[in-house]
Residue, then its C-alpha position, 0 to 999 in steps of 0.5 A: x908172886x905167891x908161894x902158896x899159888x906157886x907150890x900148888x902149881x908145882x903140885x898139880x903140874x910140875x911133872x908135866x910142865x916146868x914151873x918157874x918162879x916169876x920173881x927173884x925173891x921167890x926163886x929159892x923157896x920155889x926151888x924148895x917146892x919143885x920149881x925148875x927156874x926163875x924169870x930173873x932180873x938179878x941175873x942181869x947183874x950177877x949171873x954167876x951168883x944166881x946160876x950158882x944158887x940153881x946149881x946148888x939146888x940141883x946138887x942137893x946143896x940146900x945150905x949153899x943155895x940158901x946162902x946165895x938166896x940171902x946174899x942176893x936178897x937186898x939187891x933183889x929188893x933194890x932192883x924193884x925199888x923204882x920202875x924197871x929197868x932203871x935200877x938194873x941199868x944203874x947197877x950195870x952202869x956202876x959195873x961199867x957194863x952199860x950206860x945209865x940212859x933210859x928212853x922216855x917216858x922212863x926216867x933214870x934211877x934216883x941218885x939215892x938208889x944209885x948210891x944204895x946200889x953202889x954200896x950193895x954191889x961193893x958188899x957183893x964184891x961186884x965193884 
């Protein structure tokens, strides 16, 4: 969750083991210090954009990777505004990839978040 700790892990063991970012929001900065992947929620909604960020890093195209990071920043934040997996299911439901249903004790995303997600997904060209 912190770049200082992640950077230290890469410095200490990055040659011996694969270090991953644990959050979408830190993926790009962690790539910059040598991480080799991310445990991603955003990838469930826009896998092409997330994989393009990694492909850009591997190709040394840091400008493109940074652009992808900034494009996905708002969505990444939104997907964690309410308890998981409701926001992700809401986004995927808007994209007609799954239902909005969640099982108790979870609750669906609020109407406000669903509308905010709809706007962001339109901005990203996903709706």
